[in-house]
N, CA, C and O atoms as a DFTB+ gen file, in Angstrom:
620 C
 N C O
     1  1     -39.923     -46.614     -19.221
     2  2     -39.180     -47.777     -18.785
     3  2     -37.934     -47.992     -19.663
     4  3     -36.849     -48.265     -19.150
     5  1     -38.100     -47.867     -20.973
     6  2     -36.989     -48.043     -21.903
     7  2     -35.914     -46.988     -21.643
     8  3     -34.722     -47.291     -21.697
     9  1     -36.328     -45.758     -21.363
    10  2     -35.376     -44.678     -21.093
    11  2     -34.565     -44.980     -19.835
    12  3     -33.354     -44.764     -19.813
    13  1     -35.213     -45.468     -18.806
    14  2     -34.520     -45.806     -17.555
    15  2     -33.490     -46.916     -17.797
    16  3     -32.362     -46.834     -17.311
    17  1     -33.873     -47.934     -18.535
    18  2     -32.950     -49.027     -18.848
    19  2     -31.771     -48.501     -19.664
    20  3     -30.629     -48.894     -19.426
    21  1     -32.039     -47.621     -20.616
    22  2     -30.977     -47.045     -21.442
    23  2     -30.003     -46.231     -20.584
    24  3     -28.790     -46.319     -20.775
    25  1     -30.515     -45.457     -19.661
    26  2     -29.651     -44.649     -18.782
    27  2     -28.781     -45.547     -17.906
    28  3     -27.591     -45.287     -17.734
    29  1     -29.367     -46.585     -17.362
    30  2     -28.609     -47.528     -16.535
    31  2     -27.521     -48.198     -17.362
    32  3     -26.383     -48.316     -16.909
    33  1     -27.858     -48.634     -18.560
    34  2     -26.897     -49.300     -19.433
    35  2     -25.742     -48.367     -19.780
    36  3     -24.583     -48.776     -19.704
    37  1     -26.028     -47.140     -20.153
    38  2     -24.995     -46.170     -20.514
    39  2     -24.093     -45.881     -19.322
    40  3     -22.876     -45.792     -19.486
    41  1     -24.655     -45.733     -18.138
    42  2     -23.835     -45.456     -16.962
    43  2     -22.950     -46.650     -16.618
    44  3     -21.818     -46.467     -16.171
    45  1     -23.449     -47.871     -16.819
    46  2     -22.642     -49.063     -16.564
    47  2     -21.497     -49.166     -17.568
    48  3     -20.381     -49.531     -17.198
    49  1     -21.760     -48.855     -18.809
    50  2     -20.727     -48.910     -19.837
    51  2     -19.629     -47.905     -19.522
    52  3     -18.447     -48.226     -19.643
    53  1     -19.999     -46.698     -19.121
    54  2     -19.011     -45.674     -18.788
    55  2     -18.147     -46.106     -17.608
    56  3     -16.937     -45.877     -17.624
    57  1     -18.730     -46.720     -16.596
    58  2     -17.989     -47.153     -15.420
    59  2     -17.026     -48.285     -15.743
    60  3     -15.988     -48.402     -15.093
    61  1     -17.336     -49.113     -16.717
    62  2     -16.535     -50.286     -17.018
    63  2     -15.539     -50.072     -18.149
    64  3     -14.896     -51.026     -18.587
    65  1     -15.399     -48.850     -18.629
    66  2     -14.448     -48.578     -19.708
    67  2     -13.022     -48.791     -19.202
    68  3     -12.658     -48.284     -18.141
    69  1     -12.219     -49.533     -19.950
    70  2     -10.822     -49.724     -19.546
    71  2     -10.047     -48.411     -19.558
    72  3     -10.323     -47.514     -20.355
    73  1      -9.091     -48.320     -18.672
    74  2      -8.221     -47.159     -18.573
    75  2      -7.179     -47.248     -19.687
    76  3      -6.619     -48.318     -19.921
    77  1      -6.916     -46.149     -20.366
    78  2      -5.832     -46.118     -21.348
    79  2      -4.819     -45.018     -21.027
    80  3      -3.673     -45.076     -21.473
    81  1      -5.238     -44.028     -20.264
    82  2      -4.350     -42.920     -19.906
    83  2      -4.790     -42.366     -18.556
    84  3      -5.978     -42.338     -18.234
    85  1      -3.809     -41.928     -17.777
    86  2      -4.075     -41.273     -16.503
    87  2      -3.381     -39.924     -16.552
    88  3      -2.250     -39.824     -17.028
    89  1      -4.042     -38.891     -16.067
    90  2      -3.450     -37.554     -16.036
    91  2      -3.045     -37.192     -14.617
    92  3      -3.474     -37.827     -13.654
    93  1      -2.215     -36.167     -14.501
    94  2      -1.865     -35.642     -13.186
    95  2      -0.649     -36.268     -12.523
    96  3      -0.381     -35.979     -11.357
    97  1       0.087     -37.107     -13.217
    98  2       1.265     -37.755     -12.637
    99  2       2.484     -36.840     -12.813
   100  3       3.434     -37.188     -13.514
   101  1       2.446     -35.683     -12.178
   102  2       3.497     -34.688     -12.355
   103  2       4.830     -35.108     -11.732
   104  3       5.871     -34.549     -12.079
   105  1       4.814     -36.075     -10.826
   106  2       6.063     -36.599     -10.260
   107  2       6.732     -37.580     -11.230
   108  3       7.884     -37.968     -11.035
   109  1       5.996     -37.977     -12.280
   110  2       6.494     -38.879     -13.321
   111  2       6.953     -40.223     -12.754
   112  3       7.940     -40.793     -13.219
   113  1       6.247     -40.715     -11.767
   114  2       6.532     -41.998     -11.130
   115  2       5.682     -43.087     -11.769
   116  3       4.651     -42.784     -12.370
   117  1       6.093     -44.362     -11.652
   118  2       5.233     -45.442     -12.161
   119  2       3.968     -45.528     -11.313
   120  3       4.019     -45.396     -10.090
   121  1       2.852     -45.746     -11.964
   122  2       1.561     -45.828     -11.276
   123  2       1.113     -47.285     -11.196
   124  3       1.512     -48.108     -12.020
   125  1       0.286     -47.598     -10.206
   126  2      -0.275     -48.960     -10.163
   127  2      -1.146     -49.190     -11.400
   128  3      -1.875     -48.299     -11.835
   129  1      -1.059     -50.389     -11.950
   130  2      -1.888     -50.739     -13.103
   131  2      -3.082     -51.522     -12.602
   132  3      -2.936     -52.503     -11.873
   133  1      -4.250     -51.087     -12.993
   134  2      -5.478     -51.794     -12.643
   135  2      -5.619     -52.988     -13.588
   136  3      -6.157     -52.868     -14.688
   137  1      -5.125     -54.137     -13.133
   138  2      -5.116     -55.353     -13.946
   139  2      -6.543     -55.704     -14.375
   140  3      -7.485     -55.584     -13.592
   141  1      -6.685     -56.132     -15.615
   142  2      -7.963     -56.475     -16.241
   143  2      -8.895     -55.272     -16.397
   144  3     -10.086     -55.434     -16.664
   145  1      -8.353     -54.076     -16.231
   146  2      -9.162     -52.874     -16.437
   147  2      -8.343     -51.751     -17.067
   148  3      -8.746     -50.588     -17.042
   149  1      -7.172     -52.114     -17.640
   150  2      -6.302     -51.147     -18.293
   151  2      -5.904     -51.698     -19.652
   152  3      -5.521     -52.862     -19.768
   153  1      -5.992     -50.870     -20.668
   154  2      -5.609     -51.283     -22.026
   155  2      -4.216     -50.788     -22.369
   156  3      -3.804     -49.704     -21.957
   157  1      -3.497     -51.605     -23.133
   158  2      -2.223     -51.207     -23.709
   159  2      -2.503     -50.107     -24.730
   160  3      -3.386     -50.251     -25.575
   161  1      -1.759     -49.023     -24.652
   162  2      -1.965     -47.879     -25.530
   163  2      -1.614     -48.191     -26.981
   164  3      -2.253     -47.661     -27.890
   165  1      -0.629     -49.025     -27.215
   166  2      -0.181     -49.340     -28.576
   167  2      -1.055     -50.396     -29.244
   168  3      -1.548     -50.178     -30.351
   169  1      -1.251     -51.518     -28.595
   170  2      -1.947     -52.645     -29.240
   171  2      -3.405     -52.787     -28.797
   172  3      -4.147     -53.589     -29.363
   173  1      -3.813     -52.024     -27.803
   174  2      -5.186     -51.992     -27.283
   175  2      -5.613     -53.262     -26.551
   176  3      -6.789     -53.422     -26.226
   177  1      -4.659     -54.173     -26.286
   178  2      -5.003     -55.376     -25.535
   179  2      -5.188     -55.044     -24.061
   180  3      -4.547     -54.140     -23.526
   181  1      -6.066     -55.785     -23.423
   182  2      -6.290     -55.639     -21.997
   183  2      -5.072     -56.167     -21.247
   184  3      -4.607     -57.273     -21.523
   185  1      -4.559     -55.396     -20.313
   186  2      -3.414     -55.825     -19.516
   187  2      -3.911     -56.768     -18.435
   188  3      -4.695     -56.378     -17.570
   189  1      -3.451     -58.016     -18.488
   190  2      -3.949     -59.068     -17.597
   191  2      -2.960     -59.471     -16.514
   192  3      -3.300     -60.255     -15.628
   193  1      -1.749     -58.949     -16.573
   194  2      -0.730     -59.267     -15.579
   195  2       0.260     -58.117     -15.493
   196  3       0.451     -57.381     -16.462
   197  1       0.881     -57.963     -14.351
   198  2       1.904     -56.937     -14.175
   199  2       3.234     -57.375     -14.790
   200  3       4.121     -56.551     -15.015
   201  1       3.368     -58.670     -15.059
   202  2       4.599     -59.261     -15.580
   203  2       5.074     -58.530     -16.831
   204  3       4.376     -58.509     -17.845
   205  1       6.268     -57.928     -16.758
   206  2       6.930     -57.334     -17.912
   207  2       6.147     -56.183     -18.558
   208  3       6.264     -55.967     -19.764
   209  1       5.366     -55.457     -17.790
   210  2       4.612     -54.320     -18.322
   211  2       5.497     -53.072     -18.376
   212  3       6.635     -53.078     -17.907
   213  1       4.951     -52.010     -18.956
   214  2       5.709     -50.769     -19.102
   215  2       4.773     -49.569     -19.011
   216  3       3.558     -49.694     -19.159
   217  1       5.363     -48.414     -18.766
   218  2       4.615     -47.161     -18.709
   219  2       5.448     -46.042     -19.322
   220  3       6.678     -46.070     -19.270
   221  1       4.775     -45.068     -19.897
   222  2       5.414     -43.850     -20.386
   223  2       4.729     -42.676     -19.729
   224  3       3.501     -42.606     -19.695
   225  1       5.524     -41.744     -19.202
   226  2       4.973     -40.561     -18.549
   227  2       5.517     -39.331     -19.265
   228  3       6.727     -39.119     -19.337
   229  1       4.601     -38.528     -19.790
   230  2       4.974     -37.279     -20.454
   231  2       5.329     -36.227     -19.409
   232  3       4.911     -36.341     -18.256
   233  1       6.089     -35.209     -19.788
   234  2       6.447     -34.150     -18.842
   235  2       5.240     -33.469     -18.200
   236  3       5.361     -32.923     -17.103
   237  1       4.085     -33.488     -18.856
   238  2       2.888     -32.858     -18.281
   239  2       2.118     -33.795     -17.343
   240  3       1.059     -33.428     -16.833
   241  1       2.643     -34.997     -17.116
   242  2       2.019     -35.917     -16.165
   243  2       1.062     -36.931     -16.753
   244  3       0.510     -37.747     -16.015
   245  1       0.845     -36.907     -18.067
   246  2       0.008     -37.940     -18.677
   247  2       0.777     -39.256     -18.688
   248  3       1.960     -39.295     -19.028
   249  1       0.093     -40.328     -18.312
   250  2       0.727     -41.646     -18.201
   251  2      -0.027     -42.652     -19.050
   252  3      -1.252     -42.755     -18.978
   253  1       0.734     -43.402     -19.866
   254  2       0.178     -44.447     -20.719
   255  2       0.746     -45.782     -20.279
   256  3       1.840     -45.841     -19.718
   257  1       0.005     -46.861     -20.531
   258  2       0.359     -48.190     -20.054
   259  2       0.536     -49.161     -21.220
   260  3      -0.103     -49.023     -22.263
   261  1       1.427     -50.156     -21.022
   262  2       1.760     -51.111     -22.073
   263  2       1.906     -52.507     -21.483
   264  3       2.410     -52.669     -20.372
   265  1       1.466     -53.506     -22.227
   266  2       1.571     -54.883     -21.742
   267  2       2.907     -55.521     -22.067
   268  3       3.170     -56.647     -21.647
   269  1       3.761     -54.819     -22.811
   270  2       5.017     -55.373     -23.276
   271  2       5.983     -54.210     -23.543
   272  3       5.564     -53.199     -24.106
   273  1       7.256     -54.323     -23.159
   274  2       8.198     -53.234     -23.450
   275  2       8.291     -52.913     -24.945
   276  3       8.554     -51.768     -25.315
   277  1       8.081     -53.901     -25.792
   278  2       8.107     -53.650     -27.233
   279  2       7.018     -52.691     -27.672
   280  3       7.245     -51.846     -28.538
   281  1       5.845     -52.813     -27.088
   282  2       4.752     -51.877     -27.411
   283  2       5.122     -50.460     -26.986
   284  3       4.822     -49.502     -27.699
   285  1       5.765     -50.321     -25.840
   286  2       6.224     -49.015     -25.378
   287  2       7.164     -48.389     -26.404
   288  3       7.010     -47.218     -26.750
   289  1       8.129     -49.152     -26.888
   290  2       9.099     -48.645     -27.864
   291  2       8.407     -48.193     -29.140
   292  3       8.688     -47.108     -29.649
   293  1       7.506     -49.017     -29.660
   294  2       6.809     -48.655     -30.897
   295  2       5.987     -47.386     -30.727
   296  3       5.939     -46.546     -31.625
   297  1       5.345     -47.249     -29.582
   298  2       4.469     -46.101     -29.342
   299  2       5.258     -44.822     -29.109
   300  3       4.941     -43.790     -29.701
   301  1       6.275     -44.869     -28.264
   302  2       6.994     -43.646     -27.878
   303  2       7.768     -43.050     -29.045
   304  3       8.028     -41.847     -29.070
   305  1       8.131     -43.873     -29.999
   306  2       8.939     -43.413     -31.129
   307  2       8.290     -42.253     -31.882
   308  3       8.991     -41.384     -32.402
   309  1       6.985     -42.233     -31.943
   310  2       6.265     -41.205     -32.712
   311  2       5.843     -39.997     -31.867
   312  3       5.111     -39.141     -32.364
   313  1       6.271     -39.906     -30.639
   314  2       5.829     -38.834     -29.760
   315  2       6.846     -37.700     -29.728
   316  3       8.047     -37.956     -29.642
   317  1       6.388     -36.451     -29.796
   318  2       7.315     -35.318     -29.788
   319  2       8.069     -35.173     -28.464
   320  3       9.110     -34.517     -28.413
   321  1       7.553     -35.780     -27.398
   322  2       8.184     -35.668     -26.079
   323  2       9.000     -36.916     -25.724
   324  3       9.326     -37.119     -24.554
   325  1       9.334     -37.751     -26.709
   326  2       9.974     -39.039     -26.408
   327  2      11.277     -38.889     -25.633
   328  3      11.570     -39.721     -24.774
   329  1      12.063     -37.861     -25.907
   330  2      13.331     -37.683     -25.189
   331  2      13.111     -37.260     -23.739
   332  3      13.905     -37.603     -22.864
   333  1      12.047     -36.524     -23.487
   334  2      11.774     -36.028     -22.135
   335  2      10.893     -36.968     -21.313
   336  3      10.789     -36.814     -20.096
   337  1      10.271     -37.924     -21.960
   338  2       9.364     -38.847     -21.252
   339  2      10.144     -39.716     -20.285
   340  3      11.297     -40.071     -20.531
   341  1       9.498     -40.049     -19.190
   342  2      10.046     -41.017     -18.250
   343  2       9.436     -42.366     -18.622
   344  3       8.215     -42.506     -18.674
   345  1      10.284     -43.349     -18.879
   346  2       9.832     -44.674     -19.288
   347  2      10.124     -45.662     -18.173
   348  3      11.226     -45.689     -17.626
   349  1       9.130     -46.471     -17.843
   350  2       9.248     -47.438     -16.763
   351  2       8.966     -48.845     -17.286
   352  3       8.136     -49.030     -18.176
   353  1       9.658     -49.826     -16.729
   354  2       9.345     -51.230     -16.987
   355  2       9.264     -51.964     -15.652
   356  3       9.953     -51.624     -14.690
   357  1       8.407     -52.975     -15.620
   358  2       8.293     -53.828     -14.436
   359  2       9.152     -55.053     -14.693
   360  3       8.877     -55.833     -15.605
   361  1      10.191     -55.220     -13.889
   362  2      11.203     -56.236     -14.159
   363  2      10.728     -57.650     -13.852
   364  3       9.903     -57.880     -12.968
   365  1      11.282     -58.586     -14.617
   366  2      10.944     -59.986     -14.402
   367  2      11.898     -60.651     -13.411
   368  3      11.617     -61.744     -12.920
   369  1      13.030     -59.995     -13.114
   370  2      13.963     -60.602     -12.161
   371  2      13.799     -60.073     -10.740
   372  3      13.976     -60.826      -9.783
   373  1      13.466     -58.795     -10.584
   374  2      13.319     -58.230      -9.234
   375  2      11.891     -57.806      -8.918
   376  3      11.593     -57.384      -7.800
   377  1      11.012     -57.922      -9.907
   378  2       9.591     -57.638      -9.698
   379  2       9.335     -56.227      -9.165
   380  3       8.556     -56.030      -8.233
   381  1      10.015     -55.242      -9.785
   382  2       9.770     -53.856      -9.391
   383  2       9.889     -52.938     -10.612
   384  3      10.397     -53.332     -11.661
   385  1       9.412     -51.718     -10.444
   386  2       9.476     -50.720     -11.511
   387  2      10.857     -50.082     -11.523
   388  3      11.360     -49.648     -10.486
   389  1      11.474     -50.029     -12.717
   390  2      12.742     -49.326     -12.874
   391  2      12.698     -48.509     -14.168
   392  3      11.822     -48.699     -15.012
   393  1      13.646     -47.613     -14.301
   394  2      13.780     -46.787     -15.497
   395  2      14.044     -47.707     -16.698
   396  3      15.019     -48.458     -16.701
   397  1      13.190     -47.648     -17.700
   398  2      13.305     -48.528     -18.869
   399  2      14.608     -48.308     -19.615
   400  3      15.151     -49.244     -20.200
   401  1      15.112     -47.090     -19.602
   402  2      16.352     -46.791     -20.318
   403  2      17.590     -47.355     -19.606
   404  3      18.661     -47.459     -20.205
   405  1      17.438     -47.716     -18.331
   406  2      18.540     -48.306     -17.569
   407  2      18.387     -49.817     -17.416
   408  3      19.276     -50.479     -16.882
   409  1      17.289     -50.355     -17.872
   410  2      17.027     -51.789     -17.739
   411  2      17.857     -52.584     -18.736
   412  3      18.415     -52.043     -19.690
   413  1      17.917     -53.868     -18.483
   414  2      18.567     -54.824     -19.382
   415  2      17.465     -55.745     -19.894
   416  3      16.505     -56.019     -19.175
   417  1      17.593     -56.220     -21.121
   418  2      16.511     -56.968     -21.755
   419  2      17.011     -58.296     -22.294
   420  3      17.984     -58.359     -23.045
   421  1      16.317     -59.358     -21.891
   422  2      16.562     -60.647     -22.506
   423  2      15.989     -60.606     -23.915
   424  3      15.142     -59.763     -24.210
   425  1      16.428     -61.487     -24.777
   426  2      15.947     -61.460     -26.158
   427  2      15.082     -62.671     -26.503
   428  3      14.541     -62.757     -27.605
   429  1      14.955     -63.600     -25.564
   430  2      14.143     -64.797     -25.818
   431  2      13.156     -65.061     -24.684
   432  3      12.761     -66.204     -24.454
   433  1      12.764     -64.019     -23.984
   434  2      11.864     -64.174     -22.845
   435  2      10.408     -64.260     -23.264
   436  3      10.033     -63.856     -24.364
   437  1       9.601     -64.792     -22.367
   438  2       8.157     -64.797     -22.567
   439  2       7.671     -63.356     -22.421
   440  3       7.967     -62.687     -21.431
   441  1       6.927     -62.894     -23.412
   442  2       6.311     -61.564     -23.326
   443  2       4.940     -61.637     -23.990
   444  3       4.713     -62.442     -24.893
   445  1       4.052     -60.802     -23.536
   446  2       2.663     -60.854     -23.982
   447  2       2.534     -60.774     -25.497
   448  3       1.746     -61.511     -26.090
   449  1       3.287     -59.901     -26.119
   450  2       3.210     -59.725     -27.571
   451  2       4.205     -60.617     -28.314
   452  3       4.314     -60.540     -29.537
   453  1       4.917     -61.450     -27.590
   454  2       5.862     -62.421     -28.159
   455  2       7.074     -61.778     -28.830
   456  3       7.688     -62.379     -29.712
   457  1       7.420     -60.560     -28.413
   458  2       8.630     -59.928     -28.952
   459  2       9.877     -60.575     -28.356
   460  3      10.922     -60.636     -29.004
   461  1       9.761     -61.061     -27.112
   462  2      10.870     -61.752     -26.463
   463  2      11.736     -60.898     -25.562
   464  3      12.679     -61.405     -24.955
   465  1      11.438     -59.613     -25.461
   466  2      12.264     -58.714     -24.662
   467  2      11.744     -58.629     -23.231
   468  3      10.798     -57.895     -22.946
   469  1      12.372     -59.386     -22.337
   470  2      12.013     -59.351     -20.927
   471  2      12.890     -58.356     -20.195
   472  3      14.116     -58.409     -20.299
   473  1      12.275     -57.458     -19.460
   474  2      13.028     -56.402     -18.774
   475  2      13.593     -56.919     -17.445
   476  3      12.933     -57.635     -16.691
   477  1      14.824     -56.527     -17.200
   478  2      15.530     -56.955     -15.994
   479  2      16.258     -55.776     -15.365
   480  3      16.684     -54.846     -16.050
   481  1      16.386     -55.838     -14.068
   482  2      17.200     -54.850     -13.370
   483  2      18.678     -55.232     -13.459
   484  3      19.548     -54.365     -13.554
   485  1      18.947     -56.519     -13.428
   486  2      20.326     -57.008     -13.402
   487  2      20.793     -57.475     -14.776
   488  3      20.097     -58.199     -15.488
   489  1      21.981     -57.036     -15.114
   490  2      22.593     -57.413     -16.390
   491  2      23.092     -58.856     -16.322
   492  3      23.598     -59.302     -15.293
   493  1      22.942     -59.573     -17.429
   494  2      23.497     -60.921     -17.540
   495  2      24.222     -61.036     -18.878
   496  3      24.230     -60.095     -19.672
   497  1      24.827     -62.189     -19.119
   498  2      25.504     -62.425     -20.402
   499  2      24.516     -62.463     -21.563
   500  3      24.902     -62.257     -22.714
   501  1      23.254     -62.723     -21.272
   502  2      22.246     -62.863     -22.329
   503  2      21.335     -61.643     -22.463
   504  3      20.282     -61.737     -23.092
   505  1      21.716     -60.500     -21.887
   506  2      20.855     -59.320     -21.982
   507  2      21.492     -58.243     -22.861
   508  3      22.704     -58.211     -23.080
   509  1      20.620     -57.365     -23.353
   510  2      21.039     -56.206     -24.145
   511  2      20.521     -54.950     -23.465
   512  3      19.632     -55.028     -22.617
   513  1      21.059     -53.803     -23.822
   514  2      20.595     -52.562     -23.201
   515  2      19.371     -52.006     -23.940
   516  3      18.949     -52.541     -24.965
   517  1      18.823     -50.933     -23.400
   518  2      17.606     -50.334     -23.960
   519  2      17.802     -49.903     -25.415
   520  3      16.941     -50.158     -26.258
   521  1      18.916     -49.259     -25.710
   522  2      19.135     -48.765     -27.071
   523  2      19.148     -49.908     -28.089
   524  3      18.598     -49.775     -29.182
   525  1      19.770     -51.018     -27.729
   526  2      19.803     -52.173     -28.628
   527  2      18.410     -52.789     -28.763
   528  3      17.994     -53.156     -29.862
   529  1      17.696     -52.902     -27.647
   530  2      16.329     -53.447     -27.700
   531  2      15.447     -52.557     -28.580
   532  3      14.671     -53.055     -29.396
   533  1      15.569     -51.255     -28.411
   534  2      14.799     -50.297     -29.207
   535  2      15.089     -50.479     -30.696
   536  3      14.161     -50.546     -31.503
   537  1      16.365     -50.560     -31.065
   538  2      16.723     -50.756     -32.473
   539  2      16.146     -52.053     -33.032
   540  3      15.618     -52.077     -34.144
   541  1      16.249     -53.116     -32.264
   542  2      15.712     -54.398     -32.724
   543  2      14.198     -54.332     -32.900
   544  3      13.655     -54.897     -33.849
   545  1      13.523     -53.647     -31.994
   546  2      12.061     -53.499     -32.141
   547  2      11.723     -52.706     -33.390
   548  3      10.844     -53.101     -34.157
   549  1      12.403     -51.603     -33.602
   550  2      12.107     -50.747     -34.750
   551  2      12.448     -51.423     -36.071
   552  3      11.831     -51.127     -37.094
   553  1      13.416     -52.321     -36.062
   554  2      13.783     -53.072     -37.266
   555  2      12.927     -54.330     -37.446
   556  3      12.977     -54.968     -38.498
   557  1      12.149     -54.684     -36.431
   558  2      11.360     -55.911     -36.487
   559  2      12.176     -57.148     -36.173
   560  3      11.767     -58.263     -36.495
   561  1      13.322     -56.960     -35.551
   562  2      14.209     -58.077     -35.209
   563  2      13.887     -58.597     -33.822
   564  3      14.606     -58.333     -32.859
   565  1      12.798     -59.339     -33.737
   566  2      12.362     -59.898     -32.465
   567  2      11.725     -61.256     -32.736
   568  3      11.698     -61.710     -33.879
   569  1      11.223     -61.895     -31.713
   570  2      10.712     -63.260     -31.864
   571  2       9.446     -63.372     -32.711
   572  3       9.013     -64.485     -33.010
   573  1       8.848     -62.260     -33.101
   574  2       7.691     -62.345     -34.000
   575  2       8.131     -62.610     -35.436
   576  3       7.314     -63.011     -36.265
   577  1       9.396     -62.395     -35.738
   578  2       9.944     -62.692     -37.059
   579  2      10.381     -64.158     -37.067
   580  3      11.239     -64.538     -36.271
   581  1       9.813     -64.991     -37.947
   582  2      10.162     -66.427     -37.953
   583  2      11.655     -66.706     -38.116
   584  3      12.166     -67.657     -37.525
   585  1      12.359     -65.901     -38.901
   586  2      13.799     -66.118     -39.095
   587  2      14.573     -65.826     -37.813
   588  3      15.486     -66.567     -37.447
   589  1      14.206     -64.754     -37.142
   590  2      14.852     -64.404     -35.881
   591  2      14.536     -65.461     -34.821
   592  3      15.421     -65.886     -34.079
   593  1      13.264     -65.884     -34.754
   594  2      12.851     -66.899     -33.790
   595  2      13.643     -68.194     -33.995
   596  3      14.099     -68.811     -33.032
   597  1      13.798     -68.595     -35.252
   598  2      14.536     -69.829     -35.553
   599  2      16.010     -69.665     -35.152
   600  3      16.600     -70.568     -34.560
   601  1      16.585     -68.529     -35.473
   602  2      17.984     -68.270     -35.140
   603  2      18.210     -68.293     -33.621
   604  3      19.182     -68.880     -33.145
   605  1      17.314     -67.655     -32.871
   606  2      17.498     -67.538     -31.424
   607  2      17.042     -68.765     -30.650
   608  3      17.662     -69.148     -29.658
   609  1      15.964     -69.373     -31.101
   610  2      15.379     -70.495     -30.357
   611  2      15.603     -71.862     -31.012
   612  3      15.408     -72.901     -30.381
   613  1      16.008     -71.847     -32.264
   614  2      16.220     -73.087     -32.971
   615  2      14.945     -73.790     -33.367
   616  3      14.959     -74.989     -33.646
   617  1      13.832     -73.061     -33.397
   618  2      12.543     -73.655     -33.803
   619  2      11.918     -72.879     -34.948
   620  3      10.837     -73.234     -35.417
C-alpha cells in the first residue's frame, strides 16, 4: 500500500513540475507561456501573468522564459550564444510579442521584479532602446536601487 501511494505521489509531482525550458523551437518564434506553470529562468519565480514577460531562444531551439525583461538581460549576458539568440518581449502597449532588441522600454513602469523597464512596441519621449536598458540593468541602475527610484519617482 505504501509503495502504491509513493508511486502515485511521485507521478503527481512529475506532472506538476513548472516548465523552465522548452526544446525544439527551431523557428525561434515566441512560444505561449503556460501561466502559473512556468518559472522564470533567472529568478525562478512562477510566471503569473503574460504582462511584460520575455523569452530567449537559442539557435538550437531551446527556449527560456522570464517574468521581466530585466531578468532576460541578466540571464542572457552570461550565455555564449547571446549574440545569436532571438529575444522576445511581450509589450505593454500593443499586447504582442516583438523582438526585444527592437523594443522601447519605459524606465518607471510596473514590472514583476520592480526594475521598471516596461517593453513597448511604440517609441515615446519617455522610452529608451534595448542597448540603454541593458546597460542600466547591468549597472544596477533601475528602480530596485533606492537612489535611482527617488530620482525617477521622487519617492
